[in-house]
N, C-alpha and C positions, 0 to 999 in steps of 0.2 A: 124470307124471314131471317135467315142467317145474316144477310147483309144489313138488315135493319138493326139486329142485335149488336153487330160489330160497330155500326155507326153510333149507337147509343153508348156503348162501352167507351169509345173514343171520346165522345162528348163528355161523358161523366168523368173520365180521367182528366181531361183538360180543365173541367170545372173544379175538380178536387185540387188540382195543381194550383190553379189561380187562388182558390180559397186559402190554401196553405200559405201562399205568399203574402196575402193581405192580412197580416196579423196586426191587431191593435197596437198602437204606439203605447208603450208603458211609461207613464209619467210619474215621477216621484215629486210631490209638492211638499217642500219644507217650509213651514210657516210658524209664526208665533213671535213672542217678544213684547215690547212695549210701544207706546205712543201711537198705535194704529189699531183699527177695529178688525183684527185678524179672525175673530170668531165669525164675523159676517163675510169677510173677504175670501176665506178659504173655500167654503162651499160655493160661493158665487163664482170663483175662478174655476173650480172643478166643473160646475154646470156649464160655464162658458165654453170650456174646452170640449167636454164630452158631447155637447149638443151640436157642435160644428165639425168635429174631427173624429175619425175612427181611432179613439184613444181610451185608455183606462187610467184614471188619475187616482193615485194613492196619497192620502194626506198624512204627514207625520209632523208632530209638533216639537218645537224647540223648548217651549215653556208656555204655560198658560197664565203666567203672572202678567199683570198690566205693565208694570215698570220694573223689569229685572235689572236694577242698577246697584243693588247692595253689594259691598265688597265680597260677601260670601258667595255671590253668584258669578264671581270672576272665574268661570270654569267653562270648559267646552261642553255644550249640550250633548246629551247621549246620542241624539239622532245622527251626529257627525262622526261617531266613533266606528271603527272597524271598516269592513268592506261595504259601506252603506249604499253605494251607487250600483252594486251588482244586481243584474236582472232588470235594469231600467234602460230605456232608450234616451230619456230626457230627464234632467233634474231641474225643477222649477223652484227658484228661490224667491220667497215673499215673506221676509222676516226682518227683525231688527234686534240684534243681540250685540250690545255695544261694549260691554266691559272686558271681555276676554282679550288678553294681550300677548299670548304666546305665538310668535310668528312661525316657529318651527312646527307647532301643531296645526296652525292654519295652512301651512304648506302641505302637510299630510292630507288635509281635507281636500285641497285642490288636486293633489296627486291622485287621489282616489277617483276623481272625475276623469283625469287623463287615462288612468289605468283601464277604466271601464268604457272609455270612448263615448261618453254620453254627450248629448246636446245639452246646452245650458240656456236657461231663460232667467233673467233677473229683473225684479221690479222694485221701484221706490226704496223702501227702508233697507233692502238688501245691500244697497250701496253705502249705507251708514253702519252696517254691521262690521265690527272689528276695525274701525276707521282711525284709531289713534295708537296703533302699535308702532314699535320702533322702526321696523322695515316696511310697514304698510303692505304686508304680504298679500292681503285680500285683493289688492288692486290687480294682481296677476290674473285673477278670474274675472273681476269686474271689467277690466279694460279701461277703467277710469279711476281718478281719485276724487273723492267728495267728502268734505267734513262739515259742511254747513249748508243752510238753505236761506232763501229770502223770505219776506213776509208772505202770509197767505193771500192768494189772489187767484182769480181766474187766469188761465194761461192760453195764449194763442200759440198753436203749434204750426210750424211751417216746415214742410218736407224739403230737405236740402239734397237728398240723393234718391232719385227715382229709379236708379238702376239696380238697387238691392231687391232680390226676389220678393221679400215681404212687402216692401213699399210699392213694388209693381203690382202685387196682388191687391193692395188697398186702392190704388188708382186715384188718389186724391192729392190736392196741393197742400192741404192742411185742415185743421179744425180748431175748435175752442173748447176748453173744459169750463164747467160751471164754477168750479173752485179748484184750488190746488196749492201746492207747496213746491216751488221751483228750486231744485238743488243746484248749487254751484259745482261745476264739473271741469276737471282737467283730464283730457283724454290721453291715453298712452299713445306713443308714436304709431303703433300698428292698429289702433282702434279707429273705425270709420264712423263718422257722424252721419246720421240719417235724417235727423230733424232737430230744429232748434225751437225752444220755447221762450215766450216773452210774457212777463207779468202785465196784466191789463188793469190793475188797480194800484194806485200810488205811483211811486217811481218805477219806470220801466227798466227791467233787467232782462238780458237775453243769455241763454246758456244752451249748450247741446243737451237734449233731453231724450233722444232715441239714438242708439248706436249698436254696432256689432263688431266682433273680431273673430278671427279664425286662427287659433294658435294651439300648438302642442296636440293637434288632432281634434281640438274642441271647436264647436261652432256656438258662439255666445250671442244671444240677442237680448238687449237690455233697454229698459226705459225707466227714468226717474219719475215718470208720471204715475199717479195711483195712490196718493195720500188719502184722498177721500173716496168713499164708496161710490159716490155719484160719477166719478171718473171711470171706475171699473164697470159701471152700469151702462156707459155709452156704447152704442152699437159699433162705432169705429174702433174703440179700444178693444172690444171683445173680438172683433174680426182680426185685429192686429195680433192678439194673443193666440188665436187659432192658427194663423199662418206662421207665427213664430214657432209654434210647436212643430208644424210640418217642416219648416226650414231646418230647424236645429236637429230634427230626426232624419234629415236627408230625404224627405218626401215632397220637396218643392223644387221645381227646376228653375233655371236661371231666368225664365220668363214669368215666374210667379204662378205656374200651373201645378196643381197638386197631382201626385201620383194616383193612378186609378185605384179606387176603393178606399181612399183616405179622407176625402172631404164629403161631408154629409149634405 
């Protein structure tokens, strides 16, 4: 009887230790701004992540205005002030706030990501946030420069780097969106292109549309895909977002395998 009790205690201790290690990934999703249906996209992305990954997503808004472009709105949204990344493992950017132009303040926003060693995910309009400042400071986090897009069109996505853990996990050569808005992108020297997109309607244009970089202790995964809700509703897009969370949080190995207890 004593032996059985001891074995039970050992098993319970091991289980408790494992449970303590498998803590949900805490994701801060920053969303809002103009030109996009963020009121639909925010809960859609939250459900996308939480249904596939052991994660808790907290949504915080930059603004609920449709088109925050008035001069009076040329200010830093409250969500970016103070130690806003503290307590999170990943910061997910899905917003479009164009008018703010203070590069020093933008650097402080990025520095807070670095200080808290968070993973970073960026989608679509986030790359056009603060895109016309003098020093283009936001590019430091984005890993790319983008100030315009092509005509609206379905997009053919072709994977160009199958060695990245997220792309390995996806295991596809590419896919097509039903509709889209392809951004013109110029990658920073240390940013790695993972896929290119080509417009399928009208004149064909091709640009890098999925990429990543690891700098200053940050792991950033980004895609300019996602203007339309139909893109974010695609199973392949949702799978990519799930694995992006795992990778940026350090829960995806080099072969695209999730750490035990983190993939549902």
